[in-house]
C-alpha positions, -999 to +999 in steps of 0.1 A: -338+262+051-345+231+029-383+235+033-387+266+012-407+256-019-426+289-026-417+325-023-433+339+009-457+362-009-470+335-032-475+311-003-493+337+017-516+344-012-525+307-016-534+305+021-555+337+018-574+323-012-581+291+007-598+310+035-617+333+012-655+329+015-669+336-019-705+328-011-714+335+025-741+311+036-744+324+072-778+320+087-786+348+112-792+329+145-797+360+167-826+384+173-802+410+188-773+426+170-749+426+199-761+402+226-742+391+256-725+358+248-719+332+275-699+300+268-705+273+293-674+252+287-682+217+301-652+197+313-649+164+295-685+161+284-688+132+259-718+130+236-725+097+254-737+118+283-765+134+262-796+113+254-803+132+221-768+124+209-771+087+215-764+085+253-784+066+278-814+084+293-813+102+327-777+113+328-782+149+319-820+157+321-815+194+326-795+196+294-823+177+276-849+202+289-828+231+276-827+215+242-864+224+238-855+261+235-821+256+218-803+246+186-785+213+192-755+203+170-758+166+165-725+159+146-700+180+165-665+171+175-636+182+197-603+188+179-581+175+207-584+156+240-570+182+265-584+214+279-555+234+268-561+223+232-597+235+235-585+270+244-566+273+211-597+260+193-622+283+210-602+315+209-580+311+178-599+285+157-567+263+159-569+225+157-553+205+184-516+198+177-499+164+179-473+159+207-476+195+220-502+223+225-501+259+214-505+271+250-470+257+257-455+280+230-458+317+241-434+326+214-461+318+188-490+336+205-485+368+186-489+350+152-523+336+162-557+351+155-575+362+186-613+360+189-611+379+222-592+408+207-616+409+178-647+409+199-632+435+223-628+459+193-665+455+187-672+468+222-675+436+242-663+433+278-645+399+282-642+376+312-632+340+320-643+321+351-629+289+365-632+272+399-596+258+399-562+270+390-553+278+354-516+271+356-519+236+342-512+233+305-500+269+306-537+280+301-534+312+321-505+324+300-525+319+268-557+336+282-536+366+294-521+369+259-557+372+245-562+402+268-593+392+286-606+421+307-611+398+337-599+363+346-613+348+378-600+315+391-603+295+423-581+316+445-601+347+436-635+331+447-650+334+482-633+312+507-668+300+519-674+281+487-672+243+490-641+230+473-628+196+461-593+186+452-594+205+420-612+236+432-647+251+437-675+228+427-697+237+397-728+246+416-710+273+436-691+287+407-721+288+383-745+304+409-718+330+417-712+339+381-750+343+375-752+372+399-717+386+394-724+392+357-748+420+369-716+439+378-699+440+344-706+462+313-728+449+286-724+436+260-701+410+275-685+378+263-680+354+292-666+319+293-674+298+324-653+266+326-666+238+348-644+213+366-665+188+386-666+163+357-629+159+359-613+132+381-611+127+410-649+131+409-653+143+444-685+163+438-706+170+469-734+146+459-741+109+465-742+088+433-776+086+418-768+066+387-758+030+395-760+011+362-727+019+345-702-010+346-675+014+333-669+051+341-696+052+368-678+080+387-675+100+355-712+096+346-723+107+381-700+137+380-716+148+348-751+142+364-740+166+392-728+192+367-761+189+349-780+197+381-757+227+386-765+238+350-803+236+357-799+257+388-777+282+369-803+288+343-831+292+369-810+318+387-797+335+355-832+339+341-840+362+370-811+385+363-813+418+343-787+407+318-804+375+309-829+388+283-801+400+260-780+368+261-770+340+239-756+308+256-733+282+241-730+250+260-701+230+247-675+205+259-637+213+259-631+177+248-646+142+252-638+114+276-638+076+277-674+066+284-693+035+294-694+028+256-656+026+255-651+039+220-616+036+205-595+067+211-590+073+174-627+070+165-651+098+156-674+085+184-648+091+210-644+127+201-680+136+196-692+163+220-723+184+226-729+220+214-762+236+223-770+272+215-798+287+235-810+317+253-834+347+247-811+361+219-816+329+198-841+334+169-873+316+176-872+296+144-842+277+157-856+267+191-860+230+195-842+223+162-810+205+153-780+212+131-769+180+116-738+188+094-703+178+107-687+206+126-664+211+156-651+234+183-626+250+158-657+265+140-669+284+171-649+317+168-656+321+131-693+313+136-697+339+163-678+365+144-700+359+114-731+362+135-719+396+147-711+407+111-674+409+119-645+396+098-643+359+103 
């Protein structure tokens, strides 16, 4: 092996030292020690869809309304540009890889950290929900390796739900999850992955936004998902589990927008993260966090909030 430059133990100690946090600056965000945690993973949502992040007004008005009671991250970025890259970021803190993705390498799974396994040891019930099929990008294999207690995808959802070419549309999935969460143990960690803002944009709603000269279909699909999110929160707020819950609304990655940012630019990869819900400390409601951060920071951030090794 021509690449050996350090003894293994010395190299391992260097990496350990790099990750050591000498002065922990964690700010407690939660008013409950073990809240339910729900990640609403928004397919392809660019920051250009959100007015407060520089987008045009009127695309995602429900998201804007939720900002009033949440903590908005204003300088937040996706590590990759594919959903399968986001899975490695969310559940292992792993940056997107060039050429390939970690989900395509099951032989490496055992060497990765697992946020899901860590949070399960803290007593959380874990679930993942998606209206389509998770075989693309080998995502299902990666989720199963993380040992989620429950994985629900399109084929498992009621046949009466309206489906498009990719699967069950967002409004039907989100409303279903809102009530089904009553049937799982608390505290729970749940990820709900939307799909309607992915091409072919066949959401069951007429276009309401007509001004974009580029990516008009994408903008209208996000407008539809935003309506579904508004309805989800209205329904969720009536459920018994809601009062103990922290929500993270974050994109898996960005998308080419009506602004047509270069692919290699920071602007192209900028995405929203909004933390909200009854479990958020009141002092953070309606506030912003303006330091650079990204989806690879999410697992360590949540573990630190739960006073677990991060």
